[in-house]
C-alpha positions, 0 to 999 in steps of 0.5 A, spaced: 497 512 520 500 516 516 504 514 509 511 518 510 509 514 517 510 508 514 515 510 508 520 512 515 518 505 517 522 502 513 526 507 509 523 507 504 526 515 501 521 515 494 518 522 492 511 520 493 505 526 492 504 530 498 496 528 498 498 519 499 504 521 504 499 525 509 494 519 508 491 514 513 493 508 513 492 501 517 498 500 522 497 494 520 502 494 514 508 496 520 507 488 521 509 487 513 515 483 510 518 489 505 520 486 499 524 491 493 525 490 486 528 496 484 525 502 486 519 498 487 516 496 494 510 490 497 510 491 503 505 484 506 503 482 512 497 476 514 492 477 520 491 474 526 483 472 521 488 470 516 487 476 512 494 477 507 494 485 505 499 487 500 501 494 500 504 497 493 508 502 492 512 503 484 512 511 487 513 512 479 506 509 476 501 512 475 497 507 481 504 510 485 501 506 491 496 500 491 493 496 497 491 489 495 487 485 499 487 476 500 481 474 504 480 466 506 476 465 502 480 466 495 476 474 493 481 480 492 478 487 494 483 494 495 483 499 493 489 505 487 491 510 488 492 515 483 498 521 482 493 526 482 490 527 488 482 524 489 479 519 492 480 513 491 479 508 485 478 501 488 479 494 486 473 490 482 471 485 480 479 481 480 
């Protein structure tokens, strides 16, 4: 599933870079719960494996899309996606 489809699913109309709109993300987010604060969004979903995935969409930030996953043991990992196209930046040492 590409981000553009996810945004349409949740009726999010914010402008994001084209490369992000066409970037693939796990479709597990389609089952997530959306919360909104100003023009920032969070989609959160917990899987059967008790992993909680968060997608933060902050159109005006340096990193407009951040994926953060919390594992059952409490460890965190994820990726930050910048405004300009290049490979996402892993979130380390959280």
